[in-house]
C-alpha positions in Angstrom: -0.3 0.4 0.2 2.7 2.7 1.0 4.3 1.1 -2.6 0.7 2.4 -4.2 0.8 5.8 -2.1 4.6 6.7 -3.4 3.7 5.5 -7.1 1.0 7.7 -7.0 2.6 10.6 -5.3 5.5 10.5 -7.8 3.2 10.5 -10.7 1.1 13.5 -9.7 4.4 15.3 -9.0 5.6 14.1 -12.4 2.0 16.0 -13.6 2.5 18.8 -11.9 6.2 19.5 -13.1 4.8 19.3 -16.9 1.3 21.1 -16.5 3.5 24.1 -14.5 6.1 24.1 -17.8 3.0 24.2 -19.9 1.0 27.0 -17.6 4.7 29.0 -18.0 4.7 28.5 -21.8 1.5 29.4 -22.5 1.5 32.2 -20.2 4.1 33.5 -22.1 2.7 33.4 -24.8 -0.5 34.4 -23.5 1.7 37.8 -22.6 3.4 38.2 -25.8 0.0 38.5 -27.5 -1.0 40.7 -25.5 1.9 42.7 -26.2 1.5 42.6 -29.9 -2.2 43.8 -29.7 -2.4 46.5 -27.3 1.5 47.6 -29.4 -0.2 47.0 -33.7 -3.9 45.8 -33.1 -6.1 44.4 -35.7 -4.3 44.9 -38.6 -3.5 43.5 -41.9 0.4 43.1 -40.4 -0.9 40.8 -37.7 -2.9 39.1 -40.0 0.2 38.1 -41.8 1.6 37.5 -38.7 -1.0 35.0 -37.5 -1.1 33.5 -40.8 2.6 32.4 -40.3 1.8 31.4 -36.7 -0.3 28.9 -37.5 2.4 27.0 -39.6 4.5 27.5 -36.5 1.7 26.2 -34.7 1.8 23.0 -37.2 5.3 22.2 -36.6 5.0 22.8 -32.8 2.0 20.1 -32.1 4.0 17.7 -34.2 6.3 18.2 -31.4 4.3 17.5 -29.0 2.9 14.6 -31.0 6.2 13.8 -31.5 6.5 12.8 -27.5 3.8 11.1 -27.1 4.5 8.6 -30.4 7.7 8.0 -29.2 7.6 8.0 -25.3 6.6 4.4 -25.1 9.0 3.1 -27.5 11.7 5.0 -25.9 10.7 4.0 -22.5 10.9 0.1 -23.5 14.1 1.0 -25.5 15.5 2.6 -22.0 14.8 -0.7 -20.2 16.8 -2.9 -23.0 19.5 -0.6 -22.7 19.4 0.8 -26.7 17.8 4.3 -25.7 20.9 6.4 -27.4 20.2 4.3 -30.5 16.9 4.7 -30.3 17.4 8.5 -30.0 19.9 9.2 -33.0 17.6 7.2 -35.5 15.0 9.3 -34.3 16.9 12.4 -35.0 17.6 11.7 -38.6 14.2 10.8 -39.4 12.6 13.8 -38.0 15.8 15.7 -40.4 14.7 13.7 -43.1 11.2 14.9 -42.8 11.5 18.4 -41.8 14.1 19.7 -44.4 12.3 20.2 -47.4 9.8 22.1 -45.5 12.7 24.1 -43.9 14.4 24.9 -47.3 10.9 26.0 -48.7 10.9 29.0 -46.0 14.1 30.0 -45.9 14.2 29.9 -49.6 10.9 30.7 -50.9 9.0 32.4 -48.5 6.8 35.0 -50.2 5.6 31.7 -52.4 4.8 30.0 -49.0 3.1 33.2 -47.8 1.1 33.5 -50.7 -0.4 30.3 -50.1 -1.9 31.4 -46.8 -3.0 34.6 -47.4 -4.1 36.8 -50.2 -3.9 40.7 -49.1 -0.1 42.0 -50.4 0.5 43.5 -46.9 -0.3 40.7 -45.0 1.6 38.3 -47.5 4.8 40.6 -46.6 4.0 40.2 -43.2 4.1 36.4 -43.3 7.0 35.8 -45.6 8.9 38.2 -43.0 7.6 35.5 -40.6 8.5 32.5 -41.9 12.2 32.3 -42.2 12.5 33.0 -38.3 9.1 31.1 -37.4 9.8 27.8 -39.3 13.4 27.3 -37.8 12.0 28.4 -34.3 9.5 24.9 -35.1 11.9 22.8 -35.9 14.1 23.5 -33.0 10.7 22.6 -31.0 10.7 19.3 -33.3 13.9 18.7 -31.7 13.6 19.8 -28.4 10.0 16.9 -28.2 12.5 14.7 -29.1 15.1 14.6 -26.3 12.6 16.0 -23.5 11.3 12.5 -24.3 14.6 10.8 -24.3 14.7 12.3 -20.8 10.9 11.2 -19.6 11.9 7.8 -20.2 14.4 7.6 -17.5 11.5 9.5 -15.4 13.2 13.1 -15.8 10.8 15.7 -16.4 12.0 18.7 -14.6 15.2 19.7 -17.2 12.2 19.7 -20.3 10.1 21.8 -18.2 12.9 24.1 -17.0 13.8 24.4 -20.7 10.5 25.0 -22.1 9.8 27.4 -19.4 13.3 29.7 -20.0 12.8 29.4 -23.3 9.3 31.0 -23.6 10.2 33.7 -20.7 13.8 34.4 -23.0 11.5 35.0 -26.4 9.3 37.1 -24.8 11.7 39.3 -23.0 13.4 39.6 -26.8 9.9 40.5 -27.9 9.4 43.2 -25.2 12.6 44.8 -25.9 12.2 45.0 -29.8 9.2 46.0 -30.2 10.2 48.8 -32.3 11.2 46.1 -34.7 7.5 45.4 -35.8 5.4 42.1 -35.4 8.2 40.2 -36.8 10.1 41.1 -33.6 8.0 37.7 -32.0 9.3 35.7 -34.9 12.5 36.2 -33.8 12.1 35.7 -30.2 9.9 32.7 -30.8 13.7 31.2 -32.7 15.2 32.5 -29.4 13.0 30.3 -27.6 13.2 27.4 -30.1 17.0 27.6 -29.0 16.7 27.3 -25.2 14.2 24.5 -25.4 15.8 22.4 -27.7 19.4 23.1 -25.7 19.0 22.3 -22.5 17.5 19.0 -22.7 20.0 18.5 -25.0 23.1 19.5 -22.7 21.3 16.8 -19.9 21.5 14.0 -22.1 25.1 14.5 -23.4 26.2 15.1 -19.6 23.9 12.3 -18.6 25.5 9.7 -22.0 22.2 9.6 -23.5 23.2 9.5 -27.3 24.2 6.5 -29.0 25.6 5.4 -32.6 23.3 5.2 -34.8 22.6 1.6 -36.0 21.1 1.6 -39.7 18.5 -1.1 -40.2 17.6 1.0 -37.4 17.4 4.3 -39.3 15.9 3.6 -42.6 11.9 2.8 -41.6 11.9 5.1 -39.1 10.7 8.0 -41.1 7.4 6.6 -41.9 7.0 5.1 -38.7 7.3 9.1 -37.3 5.3 10.6 -40.1 2.7 7.7 -39.3 2.9 9.0 -35.6 2.5 12.3 -36.2 0.3 13.0 -39.4 -3.1 13.3 -37.4 -1.6 16.0 -34.9 -0.1 17.8 -38.1 -3.5 17.6 -39.6 -5.8 18.8 -36.6 -3.2 21.5 -36.6 -4.5 21.7 -40.6 -7.7 22.1 -39.2 -6.9 25.8 -38.5 -4.8 27.0 -40.8 -7.9 26.2 -43.3 -9.9 28.0 -41.4 -7.0 31.2 -40.9 -7.3 30.9 -44.6 -10.9 31.4 -44.9 -11.0 33.7 -41.9 -8.7 35.9 -44.1 -11.6 36.7 -46.1 -13.8 37.8 -44.1 -12.1 41.1 -43.4 -8.7 43.0 -41.8 -8.8 41.9 -38.0 -10.7 38.6 -38.8 -7.7 36.4 -39.0 -6.2 38.4 -35.6 -9.4 37.8 -33.7 -9.8 33.9 -34.3 -6.4 33.4 -33.7 -6.6 34.9 -30.2 -10.1 33.0 -29.7 -7.7 30.0 -31.1 -5.0 30.5 -28.3 -7.3 30.9 -25.8 -9.3 27.4 -26.3 -5.9 25.4 -26.8 -4.7 27.1 -23.3 -7.2 25.8 -21.7 -6.9 22.0 -23.4 -3.1 22.3 -23.1 -3.0 23.0 -18.9 -5.2 20.0 -18.5 -5.7 16.9 -20.8 -2.6 17.4 -22.8 -0.2 17.6 -19.4 -1.9 14.5 -18.1 -2.1 12.3 -21.2 1.7 13.1 -21.7 2.7 11.9 -17.9 0.2 8.9 -18.5 2.0 6.6 -21.5 4.9 5.5 -20.0 3.0 3.9 -17.2 -0.4 3.0 -19.4 2.6 1.2 -21.5 4.1 -1.2 -18.6 0.9 -1.8 -17.6 -1.1 -2.7 -20.5 -4.6 -2.0 -21.7 -7.9 -3.5 -21.7 -10.7 -1.9 -23.3 -12.2 -1.1 -19.6 -9.2 0.9 -18.8 -9.2 2.8 -21.6 -12.7 3.9 -21.1 -12.3 4.9 -17.3 -8.6 6.6 -19.0 -10.3 8.6 -21.6 -13.4 9.1 -19.5 -11.9 10.1 -16.0 -9.2 12.3 -17.1 -11.9 14.4 -19.6 -14.0 14.8 -16.4 -11.1 16.6 -14.6 -10.1 18.6 -17.8 -13.8 19.6 -19.0 -14.3 20.9 -15.4 -12.1 23.5 -15.3 -12.8 24.1 -19.7 -16.5 25.0 -18.8 -15.7 27.2 -16.5 -13.3 29.3 -18.5 -15.8 29.5 -21.5 -18.8 30.7 -19.1 -16.5 33.8 -18.3 -15.3 34.5 -21.2 -18.9 34.5 -22.6 -19.9 36.9 -19.9 -17.0 39.4 -19.6 -15.2 38.6 -23.0 -15.0 42.2 -24.4 -13.9 43.7 -21.0 -11.6 41.2 -20.4 -10.4 41.4 -24.2 -10.4 44.9 -23.8 -8.4 44.6 -20.7 -5.2 42.2 -22.1 -5.2 43.1 -25.7 -5.9 46.8 -25.8 -8.5 49.2 -27.4 -8.1 47.1 -30.6 -10.4 44.8 -29.1 -12.7 47.4 -27.5 -16.5 47.1 -28.6 -17.9 44.9 -31.1 -14.5 43.0 -31.7 -14.0 42.6 -27.8 -17.8 40.7 -28.0 -16.6 39.1 -30.9 -13.6 37.3 -29.4 -15.9 36.3 -26.5 -18.6 35.0 -28.4 -15.8 32.7 -30.4 -14.6 31.0 -27.5 -17.9 30.2 -26.5 -18.4 29.1 -29.9 -15.4 26.8 -30.0 -16.7 24.8 -27.2 -17.0 21.6 -29.3 -13.3 22.0 -30.5 -12.3 22.2 -26.8 -14.1 18.9 -25.7 -13.4 17.3 -28.6 -9.8 18.1 -28.0 -9.8 17.1 -24.4 -10.7 13.4 -25.6 -8.2 13.9 -28.4 -5.3 14.8 -26.6 -5.9 11.8 -23.5 -7.2 9.2 -26.6 -4.4 9.9 -29.4 -1.4 8.8 -26.9 -3.1 5.4 -26.2 -2.8 4.4 -29.8 0.6 3.7 -29.7 0.7 2.1 -26.4 -2.1 -0.5 -28.0 0.2 -0.2 -31.5 -3.3 0.4 -33.6 -1.5 3.9 -35.3 -1.4 2.2 -38.7 -4.7 3.9 -40.2 -3.9 7.4 -38.7 -3.0 9.0 -42.3 -5.9 7.9 -43.8 -8.0 9.8 -41.1 -5.7 12.6 -40.9 -6.1 12.9 -44.7 -9.9 12.5 -44.4 -10.5 15.5 -41.5 -8.7 17.6 -44.3 -10.4 16.7 -47.0 -13.6 17.4 -45.1 -12.5 20.6 -43.6 -12.4 22.5 -46.5 -15.5 22.5 -48.0 -17.2 22.6 -44.2 -15.4 25.7 -43.8 -16.4 27.0 -47.1 -20.0 26.7 -46.4 -19.7 27.7 -42.7 -17.7 30.6 -43.3 -20.1 32.1 -45.6 -23.3 31.4 -43.3 -22.2 32.5 -39.9 -18.4 34.5 -40.9 -15.9 33.6 -38.3 -18.4 31.7 -35.5 -19.0 29.1 -38.8 -15.1 29.0 -39.1 -15.0 28.3 -35.1 -17.8 25.6 -35.4 -16.2 24.0 -38.5 -13.2 23.8 -36.8 -15.0 21.7 -33.8 -17.2 19.3 -35.7 -14.3 18.1 -37.8 -12.1 17.4 -34.5 -15.3 15.6 -32.8 -15.2 13.5 -36.1 -11.8 12.7 -35.6 -12.1 11.5 -31.9 -14.5 9.2 -32.8 -12.5 8.1 -35.2 -9.4 7.5 -33.0 -12.0 5.9 -30.6 -12.9 3.3 -33.2 -9.6 2.5 -33.9 -9.0 1.0 -30.4 -12.3 -1.1 -30.5 -16.1 -0.8 -31.3 -16.9 -1.6 -27.8 -14.1 1.5 -26.4 -15.8 3.8 -29.1 -19.1 3.5 -27.5 -18.5 3.6 -23.6 -16.1 6.7 -24.4 -18.6 8.6 -26.1 -21.5 7.3 -23.7 -18.7 8.7 -20.7 -17.6 12.0 -22.3 -21.5 12.8 -23.7 -22.4 12.4 -20.2 -19.3 14.5 -18.2 -20.1 17.6 -21.2 -24.2 17.1 -20.5 -23.4 17.2 -16.7 -20.6 19.7 -16.5 -21.9 22.0 -19.4 -25.7 22.1 -17.8 -23.9 23.0 -14.3 -22.1 26.0 -16.1 -24.7 27.1 -18.4 -27.2 27.7 -15.2 -25.0 29.1 -13.1 -23.4 31.6 -15.7 -26.8 31.8 -16.9 -29.0 32.6 -14.0 -26.3 35.7 -13.2 -26.3 36.9 -16.4 -29.9 38.1 -15.8 -29.1 40.1 -13.0 -25.6 41.4 -13.5 -23.2 42.2 -16.3 -19.7 41.8 -17.6 -17.3 41.0 -15.2 -19.3 41.1 -12.1 -21.7 38.8 -13.6 -18.8 36.3 -14.7 -16.9 36.8 -11.1 -20.4 35.6 -9.3 -20.9 32.7 -12.2 -17.6 31.0 -11.7 -18.0 31.1 -7.8 -21.4 29.4 -8.0 -20.4 26.8 -10.7 -17.3 26.0 -8.5 -19.1 26.1 -5.1 -21.8 24.3 -6.8 -19.2 21.2 -8.4 -17.6 21.1 -4.3 -21.1 20.9 -2.7 -22.6 18.2 -5.2 -19.4 16.3 -6.3 -21.3 14.7 -9.6 -20.1 11.0 -9.0 -18.3 11.0 -12.6 -16.5 13.6 -11.4 -15.5 11.9 -7.8 -14.7 8.6 -9.8 -12.7 10.7 -12.2 -10.5 12.6 -9.6 -10.1 9.0 -7.3 -8.5 7.6 -10.9 -6.1 10.5 -12.0 -4.9 10.5 -8.0 -4.2 6.8 -8.5 -2.1 6.7 -11.8 1.0 5.3 -12.1 
């Protein structure tokens, strides 16, 4: 019993370190976004910067996916004494995959920018940013690989520190170089990537974590990694498609969508993503059953959705004053209200993303990842006509709805890949948790909205919602919290 409690505390400690590092990175990104909005507002130039940033996010999300793709295999390699060879083979495979993207970004940035936006001003800003953002994202890819190697040795602190130092350092550079224009943010991201990669790499070298390349090990690795990151790339590609259609809705539309998307992604990242990451190694060691898989996804989602629902309620009621206070006068009035509404319209995306974040690593634990490229291709093929129709019917709100609908379909596909029973059992569990938490949030915030406005309504609604959860303590939430605490 004492050993179980110690393992639980250890797992929670690793989760806390990972979540703290994620929170620091996300907070630094939020502060950088606020500085950008206050200094440069909502313009064609910021639209171009965020168009380029969508490409950066594609590769950074691939870096996050890379961690969950390689963690189970690196954990097994560490136990068998061949971690170094696996690590070097993965590094060479990543290089083969990203080299074409890096060459295009450095050699033909204006051509690449033209694919992202049609506005001449936005295209110039995107081109100037791509030459910094793509190398920065490549550094993050390798940082993810180095962090995974450390995690295979049950070391999470170095990577969390590296990501935190990099994020803060990049933010400090941007703040000091504001007079250079929005491109200073892209340069700060390059500095961020250097720190994020440098510290874990140094730790691996110091601990003898690098090994010699095995030729037979490296030949098939590029396809294996491509198969693993195809779906995360496609998921971020859904947002890139949305950005392209948002760019046709007027100056500033891409900027508004970007901030709403960042808020939604932050809420998912600091909850479900961190729990999913630390669960990969113990689940790989313990093995999966259909019942345990469903329990893991539903329980982790319960905890995450409780926080997501609270934040969504706050932004619905107080989106404009929050946006105006943090992002400046560019989001005063209609623009701020639109931002708050978009966060609410991204609710289906957040619910689905929580499920995807928790489910995706399990496919690699269960070794059911073979059909992921087909699911990725189907999602992107669906997204283009869906966003075309929805953006014309409901403008930016339609774009947000389209991202959420396609992500929900991806979640259903992932669960089906595990098993039909897992799909049915998990969707029922997720549906119940979303219904309970969503209804409680709607009731708590909705009643207060009838009597109060703006920030007072949001603050009172949050207090009522939190108190209701503590007093009522739904059975699903109690079970979920007990499961998360016992994770090891």
